[in-house]
N, C-alpha and C positions, 0 to 999 in steps of 0.2 A: 343941473341934476342929471343921474339917471334914472332913469323908470323902467323897472322889469316884471312882465308880465307875467301874473301867477294864475297855474291852472293844476289841476291834476289834485291826485292825493297827497301825504305828509312828504312823503320820499321826493315829489317831484317840484314840491314847491321849494325844499328845501336845495336843489341843484338849481331851480333858476334862479331861488334868494343870492347862494354865495355867487354865480356866473356875476349878478349886478353887484354885490358887495365887494365882490377885487376891484370890476370897472371903476366902482367910485372914488374909492379909497388910489386907487395907481392916478387919479386925475383929480381927487383932492374936492370931490364935490359930494353932495347925498343923494341916498339911496332913496327914492319914493316906490311903492309895490301899488300897482293897479290889481287890484281883487274885484273887479265888475265882471267878469265872468263867471264868480260863483254863485252872481243874482239867479242865476238859470241852469245851475250846474246841480243834477241830484245823485253824483255818485259822492262816493268818501264820505269826509265829514266837514266840507268846505273849508274856508281860510283857518287855517290853524297856526300860523309859527307864534301868532302874537299870545294869544294860548299856555303854549305850551313850555315858549322857552324864555332864558333872560335878556336877549339880545333887543334894539330898541328898533322898533318893523314899522316904521312911516308908511302911508297911505297915502297914496298920488287922488288929488281930487281934477277936478274936470279941468281949471283951469291948466296944473302944469302939464297936461295931455294936453291941449289946446298949445302950449306953448311950445314942443316941442314937434309935434305933428300937424300939427295949421287944421288944413283942411281935411287932411286924412285921419282925421281926431277920431269923424264918426267910424263905430263899427262894422260897418257895411261895406264903405269905401275903405277900411284896415282890411276887409277880405277879401278885396276886390286886388287892391295891391301887392297882397301876401302870395298871390300866385306867382308859380316862377317865371314865367313871362312877363310877368307887368314889374318885376326886377326896376326896367328902366323909370317909371314914373313914381316909385317911393321917394319920399324924401329923404334929405339927406340922414337926418337924424332915427329912421326908422332903420335899424339891423334885427336883421331875420337870421336864425340860421342856416344856413341851406345845406345844410346835413348831420348826419348824427355823431357822426365823429369831430375829434376836437379841430374847430375851426379857427387858422391864424388869423385867419379877419376882423378879430373880434378885438386882435391889439390897434387897429385901424381907429376904433370908434373912438367918439368922440365924449366932452367930458358933458357934452348937450344929448343925450339919445333914450331910446323907449327901445329897450331888448323884447325881440317874441322869439320862442322857443325854449326846445328843454334841457340843455345845457349839460348833458349828462357826464362829463366827464371833470377829473380832480383835476385837467392841466390849466384849469378855466378862471380857479384861485386857489391851487398850490401854493402860487407866493407868500398867500397870505391866511392859509392854514390854521394858525394859532387865533387869528382875528376871529376865522368860521368858528372852530370850536367852542370861542368864549360865544361869540351870539347864540351859538347850537347848545348851550349851558339847560340844563332839562330844569323849569321854574319848581312844580311841585316834589313837596318832599315824599318818597314811596312811604303809604303806610299797607297794614292789613298784612293780607295774603300778598304783596307785591312786596314789603318789607319783610317776609319769612323768607322770598323767595330771594331776597337781594342777601339778604345772609347768608344761606345757603350759596349762591356764588361767591361772595367774597373770601368762603371758605373752605371751597374746592377750583380744581381744577377745570373752571367750568365754561363751555364752551358750547354757547347756543347756535344750533339750527334750526331753521326757517326752510318750510313745506307751506309753500303759497298757491291758493287752488281757486278754491270760490270763483272768483269774476274770470282769472282765466278758463274756468273752464264752461261757467255758463251764461254768462255773455257772449253769445255767437262772434261778434265783432273780433270781442279778442283773441277768443279759441283760433283764428285767422292769421291771428298776429303774435302773441306770445307760446313760444315750447313751455309744457311742463316737465317739470325737472322727474326722470326718473328714478325707480325706485335705486339703479345699480348706481347714480352719479348717486345717491345717498348712503349707497354702501361701501361706496367705492372712499366716500370724503368723510365716513366716519371711522374707514382703516388708516389710509392716511395719516390722521391726525391722532390716533392711537399707537401707530408706530412710533411717533414722536415725543411723545408726552407721557408720562406714569400719573396713573387713576384719573383717568377723566372721567366729566356726571357732563353729562352732557342734557341740558335744557332747552326744550322740545318748543317751540310754538309755530301754531300753523291756524291757518279762517276755516277749517277742516279735522278739528282734532281727533276726531273719531276715527275717521280712514288711514290716521295716520300712525294712533292706537294698534288698527286691525293690521294695516300692511308693512309698519316701517318696524324691524325687529330688529334688536341690539342686544349685545352681549355685556351693556357696559350700564352703571347705573343712568337712571335718566329721570326727570323730571318733566312732566307736561303742562306746560304753562295756557289753560285755556279760559280764565276767569274776568281777559279782558277784552271787554265790545264797545261798539258805537265811538262816543267821545273818549272813552275811555285808553282804544284800543294805543296811541301815543305810549303807554307805558311797557307793553313789548319792545320798545327798541330801545326804551331807556335802559329795561334788564339785559335785553343783549348787549348794552355798549358796553355792561358792566362785566361782561364775559371775558376771559384771556384769550380765546378761538372763537374763529367761527366759523359754520357752513353755512353760507347763504342762497336763497332762492335767485334766481332772475327776476329779482324787485328791486327798484331802488329806496325801500323801506329796509330789509335789512341788508343792503349793503350801507349803509348811512348805520345802522346798527352795527357794523363792523367797524365803520371810518373812524367814530366817534371814541374808538377805543384809544386811548393814546398810544398803546403800550408796543414801544416799535417789535417786540420782538414776536407778534401775535401774530398766529397762521391764522389766514380766510382762506379758504373752500370758495370757490365761484364756477357756475359751471361756464362750460365753453361755448354752450349756444340760449340763447338770448330770445330770440325771433326764431319766428319758423321761417322767415326770406331770410334772406344774406344780407342781411343789413349790418353796414359793419361794426362792430363794437372791440374796433382796438384800441378806443383809448375810453373806454365806460371802467375798466381793471384797472386798477394800479398794478407796476411794473411788479410789488414785490407779493402781490396775491397771489396763488394759484388757484389756476385755471384746470377742471376733470369735466 
């Protein structure tokens, strides 16, 4: 089997699942998910895939993990051998992502391995994109306000626009890692889209919608989506995926909102800078998306 370690918010979990799913399909073996890290994880909404999507998400148990990792199953030992200078000690089935950009070494992984990393590139799963889209079909029907917004989206030239602030500006360790997309980025992206389509209508999503209303002005019709919170936050991604075009933040959440839109002619605008440092993001953004 392939086991993939899941941690982080919904977007991160989707990347980790997609990489593991692609490898499991390539090797003809089942995929199971290690969700044990969420027991002591108090950010975001915990493990969400099985609650939100139609796919089958099998959870790995201790015996599954021991069958691959052996004595390296124990969390403390796993953390130690995950260090770069400990690579020689890692068991053959323990596959650790070595860097952020696409890693060709994934092709050498066997059908009996444990994946640990973020795997944030569609190159890991592009060959099975159809299956990934099926697995990530949203489970619940949209209701009430979301159903009303979904109807507007289907009746207009809808463009999703995502502004992420929240944990990017309020948690010190995130401030040191993630860029905050500038107002100039959003203004340029809005103009880029507006120049290429008639009568755009912007559906604006944010974890700080009041700030957006005060600071990001647009001359085009706009709807501010501000009612999906907590365990219902995923509905924002669902609504984003229904739009015709997208302006994303440096966020895996809106990355997936755009990617799940199957329209081959969609325009997707993404920021050039994702991180504060010089992390190589060359494989993060699909080739047919536009970076501004």
